[in-house]
C-alpha positions in Angstrom: 2.4 -9.8 -2.7 1.3 -8.2 -6.0 3.1 -9.3 -9.2 4.0 -7.5 -12.4 4.4 -9.0 -15.9 6.3 -7.1 -18.5 5.8 -8.4 -22.0 7.9 -7.9 -25.2 11.2 -6.8 -23.7 14.1 -6.6 -26.1 16.5 -9.5 -25.9 19.4 -6.9 -25.4 17.6 -5.4 -22.5 17.3 -8.8 -20.8 20.9 -9.5 -21.4 22.1 -6.2 -20.0 19.9 -6.7 -16.9 21.3 -10.2 -16.4 24.9 -8.8 -16.5 23.9 -6.0 -14.1 22.3 -8.6 -11.8 25.4 -10.7 -11.8 27.5 -7.7 -10.9 25.2 -7.0 -7.9 25.0 -10.7 -6.9 21.2 -10.8 -7.6 18.9 -12.8 -9.7 17.4 -11.2 -12.8 14.1 -10.8 -10.9 15.9 -9.3 -7.9 17.7 -6.8 -10.1 14.5 -5.8 -11.9 12.7 -5.5 -8.5 15.5 -3.3 -7.2 15.5 -1.0 -10.2 11.7 -0.6 -10.1 11.6 0.1 -6.4 14.4 2.6 -6.6 12.8 4.5 -9.5 9.4 4.6 -7.7 10.7 6.2 -4.5 9.0 9.2 -3.1 9.7 12.6 -4.8 11.0 15.5 -2.7 7.7 17.2 -3.0 5.9 14.0 -1.7 8.4 13.8 1.2 7.7 17.4 2.1 3.9 16.8 2.0 4.3 13.8 4.2 6.5 15.6 6.7 4.0 18.5 6.8 1.2 16.1 7.6 3.3 14.5 10.4 4.0 17.9 11.9 0.4 18.9 11.7 -0.4 15.7 13.6 1.5 17.0 16.6 -0.7 20.1 16.7 0.9 23.0 18.6 3.2 20.8 20.6 6.8 21.8 20.3 9.9 19.7 21.0 13.2 20.9 22.4 16.5 20.7 20.5 18.0 17.3 21.4 21.6 18.5 20.8 22.1 19.7 24.3 20.8 16.4 25.7 23.2 14.4 23.5 26.1 16.6 24.7 25.2 16.0 28.3 24.9 12.3 27.7 28.3 12.1 26.0 29.9 13.9 29.0 28.9 11.2 31.4 
């Protein structure tokens, strides 16, 4: 798995991250990883583009509304 080295962080920053990690029951590394992964999530525009590509992959095929099937299943 790739690694990332961040140099010259302020001591205060490290101390705040350690406290935050403790509150979340994580290691310092786990907390930093969580913060980075959360902040690097897909934007709404990227999500829309991905959804459009998935829809295009189905071509002209259309799917029925599953709500009726769910209702029927619940009534059994």
